[in-house]
FISE-25005 format. One record per atom (N, C-alpha, C, O, CB): residue in three letters; x negated, y, z. Coordinates in steps of 0.2 Angstrom, whole numbers, plus 5000, padded with zeros to 4 digits. Glycine has a CB too. Layout:
// residues N
ALAXYZ...
END
This chain:
// residues 52
UNK592446095004UNK592946145006UNK593446155000UNK593346184994UNK592646205009UNK594046135002UNK594446134996UNK594546194992UNK594746184986UNK594946114997UNK594446264996UNK594446324991UNK593846344988UNK593846404985UNK594646384995UNK593546314987UNK592746334985UNK592746264978UNK592246254975UNK591946324993UNK593346214977UNK593146174972UNK593146194964UNK592846154961UNK593546114973UNK593446244962UNK593246264955UNK592546314956UNK592546374956UNK594046304953UNK591946274955UNK591246304956UNK591346364949UNK591346424950UNK590446244957UNK591446344945UNK591346384937UNK591746454940UNK591346504941UNK591946334928UNK592246464941UNK592646514943UNK592246554948UNK592146614948UNK593246484944UNK592046514953UNK591746564959UNK591246594958UNK591046644961UNK591546534965UNK590746554953UNK590046574950UNK590146664946UNK589946714946UNK589846514943UNK590746624942UNK590946684937UNK591346734942UNK591546784938UNK591446654930UNK591546744947UNK591846794951UNK591246834954UNK591346894955UNK592446764957UNK590746804955UNK590146834959UNK589646864954UNK589346914956UNK589746784965UNK589546834949UNK589146874943UNK589446934942UNK589146994942UNK589046834935UNK590346934941UNK590646984937UNK590747054945UNK590847114943UNK591446954934UNK590647034951UNK590547054956UNK589847104957UNK589847164958UNK590547004960UNK589347074956UNK588747104954UNK588547144950UNK588247184951UNK588447074952UNK588947124943UNK588747184937UNK589147234939UNK589047284936UNK588947174929UNK589747234943UNK590347294943UNK589947334949UNK590147394949UNK591147274945UNK589547304955UNK589147334959UNK588647394957UNK588747454958UNK588847284963UNK588247354953UNK587847384949UNK587947444943UNK587647504943UNK587547334946UNK588547434939UNK588847474934UNK589047534937UNK589047584934UNK589347434931UNK589347524942UNK589747584948UNK589247614951UNK589347684950UNK590247554954UNK588647584954UNK588147614957UNK587747664954UNK587347704957UNK587847564960UNK587747644946UNK587347704943UNK587847744939UNK587647784936UNK586847674938UNK588447734940UNK588847784937UNK589147824942UNK589647864941UNK589247754932UNK589047814947UNK589247854954UNK589947874954UNK590147924957UNK588747934954UNK590447844952UNK591247854952UNK591347824958UNK591147764957UNK591847834946UNK591547854965UNK591447824969UNK592347814970UNK592547774975UNK591047854974UNK592647834966UNK593347824968UNK593647764963UNK593947724965UNK593747894969UNK593547764957UNK593347704952UNK593147624956UNK593447574956UNK592647734947UNK592447654959UNK592247594962UNK592547554967UNK592447494968UNK591747604965UNK592947604972UNK593447574978UNK593847534975UNK593847474976UNK593847624981UNK594247574969UNK594747524967UNK594647474963UNK595047434962UNK595247554964UNK594147464960UNK593847394957UNK593647324961UNK593847264960UNK593047404954UNK593247374967UNK592947334973UNK593647294976UNK593747234976UNK592647384978UNK593947334978UNK594647314981UNK595147264977UNK595447224981UNK595047384981UNK595247264972UNK595447234966UNK595247174965UNK595647124964UNK595247284962UNK594347174964UNK593947104965UNK593947054970UNK593846984970UNK593347114965UNK594047094976UNK593847054984UNK594647024983UNK594846964983UNK593547124992UNK595147084984UNK595947044983UNK595946974979UNK595946924982UNK596547094979UNK595746984972UNK595946924967UNK595446864970UNK595546804970UNK595746934957UNK594946884973UNK594546814975UNK594846794981UNK595146734981UNK593746834978UNK594846824986UNK595346804991UNK595846764989UNK595946704992UNK595546874994UNK596246784984UNK596746744982UNK596646664979UNK596846614980UNK596946774977UNK596146694974UNK595946644970UNK595646574975UNK595846514975UNK595346674963UNK595146594980UNK594946554985UNK595346524990UNK595346464993UNK594546594988UNK595746574992UNK596046534998UNK596846514996UNK597146474999UNK595946595007UNK597046554993UNK597846534991UNK598046484987UNK598546444988UNK598246584988UNK597646494982UNK597846434976UNK597446384976UNK596846374977UNK597746464969UNK597946344974UNK597446274974UNK597246264969UNK596846214968UNK597546204975
END
């Protein structure tokens, strides 16, 4: 699939998302959590589906 051709970026994004989830789960800062997850999700969609 074309939008998954950059496996390095894909892997780094998934790792970053996991660490972000863990960090904000431990910090219990729900507002910042939602903001960061929203940003990461939007950036991931942009990277994987829009950019070639």
